[in-house]
C-alpha positions, 0 to 999 in steps of 0.5 A, spaced: 962 337 286 955 337 289 954 341 295 947 339 299 944 342 305 945 338 311 939 336 312 938 333 305 944 329 306 941 326 313 935 325 309 939 320 304 943 317 309 937 316 314 933 313 308 938 309 308 939 306 313 932 305 314 931 300 307 938 297 310 938 290 308 935 292 301 937 297 298 934 305 298 933 310 292 930 315 291 931 323 287 933 329 290 929 334 285 931 342 283 929 348 278 930 347 272 938 349 269 939 351 277 944 344 279 941 346 286 938 340 289 931 341 294 926 337 294 927 331 297 923 324 294 925 318 296 922 312 292 920 305 294 926 300 291 920 296 287 926 290 287 927 289 295 934 287 294 940 288 298 944 287 292 939 292 287 935 297 287 928 299 280 925 306 281 918 302 281 915 305 273 909 308 275 912 311 282 916 315 277 913 316 271 908 320 277 915 324 280 916 326 273 910 329 271 911 332 277 917 335 276 915 336 269 910 340 272 913 344 277 919 346 272 924 342 275 929 336 274 933 331 278 939 334 280 941 328 285 937 320 283 941 317 290 941 308 293 945 305 298 950 299 298 948 294 303 954 291 303 960 294 298 963 300 297 959 307 294 961 306 287 957 304 282 957 297 280 956 295 272 947 294 273 949 302 276 952 304 269 946 302 265 941 305 269 943 312 269 940 316 264 940 323 268 947 326 264 946 331 267 945 329 275 949 329 280 949 320 282 950 319 290 951 313 294 951 311 300 954 305 302 951 303 309 956 296 311 958 299 317 951 297 319 952 290 317 960 291 320 961 288 313 966 296 311 966 303 312 960 308 311 960 312 305 957 318 302 960 319 294 957 323 289 958 321 281 957 324 275 956 319 270 955 320 262 956 315 256 959 310 262 964 314 265 964 314 271 966 320 275 966 321 281 965 329 284 967 332 292 961 333 296 960 339 300 955 339 306 952 346 307 947 349 313 943 353 308 944 354 300 
């Protein structure tokens, strides 16, 4: 189960809506080994695409160095789907290289009337996708 604060939930959703019609992407870091998402880090979609996201390699390297310095790890890796359901695509699976992370997908298809709003979380290990419950709390 993914547990996150209402503030983090709202910030992820706001970023997805702000970047629509392009896919948004980012990370929520937390203390290493805690499994608790704390630090919201919106990233630039270097692909600037409505159907694909790509972290800028320099930004990603900088983020991983910051996380190492702060004894953090990526607890949530998120991105949006702009015209499809919030479910990992084959491309998403190929990029899922953090087996301990929660992969959050937000569908902003409702923005264009193409579908319902969705906020879903998945575990992705060795290409296997498992959906998990999302619990939103006021504080930890």
